C-alpha positions as CSV (number, residue, x, y, z in Angstrom):
1,X,0.0,0.0,0.0
2,X,1.5,3.4,-0.9
3,X,2.3,5.7,2.0
4,X,0.3,8.5,0.5
5,X,-2.9,6.5,0.7
6,X,-2.6,5.7,4.4
7,X,-4.6,8.7,5.7
8,X,-7.4,7.9,3.3
9,X,-7.5,4.3,4.4
10,X,-7.4,5.4,8.1
11,X,-10.4,7.7,7.5
12,X,-12.3,4.9,5.7
13,X,-11.5,2.6,8.6
14,X,-12.8,5.1,11.1
15,X,-16.0,5.5,9.2
16,X,-16.5,1.7,9.0
17,X,-15.8,1.4,12.7
18,X,-18.3,4.2,13.6
19,X,-20.9,2.5,11.4
20,X,-20.2,-0.8,13.1
21,X,-20.5,0.6,16.6
22,X,-23.7,2.4,15.6
23,X,-25.2,-0.9,14.3
24,X,-24.0,-2.8,17.4
25,X,-25.6,-0.3,19.7
26,X,-28.8,-0.3,17.7
27,X,-28.9,-4.2,17.8
28,X,-28.4,-4.2,21.6
29,X,-31.3,-1.7,22.0
30,X,-33.6,-3.6,19.8
31,X,-32.7,-6.9,21.5
32,X,-33.6,-5.4,24.9
33,X,-36.9,-4.1,23.6
34,X,-37.6,-7.5,22.1
35,X,-36.9,-9.3,25.4
36,X,-39.1,-6.8,27.3
37,X,-41.9,-7.4,24.8
38,X,-41.7,-11.1,25.2
39,X,-41.9,-10.8,29.0
40,X,-45.0,-8.5,28.7
41,X,-46.6,-10.9,26.4
42,X,-46.0,-13.9,28.6
43,X,-47.5,-12.0,31.6
44,X,-50.7,-11.2,29.6
45,X,-51.1,-14.8,28.3
46,X,-51.9,-16.1,31.8
47,X,-55.0,-14.0,32.1
48,X,-58.2,-15.6,30.8
49,X,-61.4,-13.7,30.8
50,X,-64.6,-15.6,31.1
51,X,-67.2,-13.8,29.0
52,X,-70.2,-16.1,29.5
53,X,-70.5,-19.2,31.5
54,X,-71.5,-22.4,29.7
55,X,-75.1,-23.6,30.3
56,X,-76.2,-27.1,29.3
57,X,-79.0,-27.2,26.8
58,X,-82.6,-27.9,27.9
59,X,-83.2,-30.5,25.2
60,X,-80.7,-32.8,23.5
61,X,-80.3,-32.2,19.8
62,X,-78.0,-34.9,18.5
63,X,-77.4,-37.9,18.4
64,X,-81.0,-39.1,18.4
65,X,-80.5,-42.3,20.4
66,X,-84.1,-43.5,20.2
67,X,-83.9,-43.5,16.4
68,X,-80.5,-45.3,16.4
69,X,-81.8,-48.0,18.8
70,X,-84.9,-48.6,16.7
71,X,-82.9,-48.8,13.4
72,X,-80.3,-51.2,14.9
73,X,-83.0,-53.4,16.5
74,X,-84.9,-53.6,13.2
75,X,-81.8,-54.3,11.2
76,X,-80.7,-57.1,13.7
77,X,-84.2,-58.6,13.4
78,X,-84.0,-58.7,9.6
79,X,-80.5,-60.1,9.6
80,X,-81.5,-62.9,12.1
81,X,-84.5,-63.8,10.0
82,X,-82.3,-64.0,6.9
83,X,-79.8,-66.2,8.6
84,X,-82.5,-68.5,9.9
85,X,-83.8,-68.9,6.4
86,X,-80.4,-69.7,5.1
87,X,-79.7,-72.3,7.8
88,X,-83.1,-73.9,7.2
89,X,-82.4,-74.1,3.5
90,X,-79.0,-75.7,4.1
91,X,-80.6,-78.3,6.5
92,X,-83.3,-79.1,4.0
93,X,-80.8,-79.4,1.2
94,X,-78.8,-81.9,3.2
95,X,-81.8,-84.1,3.8
96,X,-82.8,-84.2,0.1
97,X,-80.5,-86.1,-2.2
98,X,-81.0,-83.9,-5.3
99,X,-80.5,-80.7,-3.3
100,X,-77.5,-82.2,-1.6
101,X,-75.8,-82.7,-5.0
102,X,-76.7,-79.1,-6.0
103,X,-75.3,-77.8,-2.8
104,X,-72.0,-79.8,-3.3
105,X,-71.8,-78.4,-6.8
106,X,-72.2,-74.8,-5.5
107,X,-69.5,-75.4,-2.8
108,X,-67.1,-76.7,-5.5
109,X,-68.0,-73.8,-7.7
110,X,-67.3,-71.3,-4.9
111,X,-64.1,-73.0,-3.8
112,X,-62.9,-73.0,-7.5
113,X,-63.5,-69.2,-7.8
114,X,-61.6,-68.6,-4.6
115,X,-58.5,-70.3,-5.8
């Protein structure tokens, strides 16, 4: 570096150092304000204001249990009748020789499709 340029470099160094110190001080001030704001926010978060107390309703709206019980009971009744008819058909098919052969054919057909 030429000796004639040393004062200019020194002045530039001092300007950069002043800018650095200014930014450092500004950063410290903003950091303190940020920490204070976080503390204030954490203090306010604890407070809960109850606007209106909850009151249970006079009449239930949903689910309608009576309707659900009736539908399930009716469905179970229909399924049980259907199963009884199927079991009765199978018992009668076993007793009759012709139906027994048809039943065996159906079992073979179903087992063939499953493979």
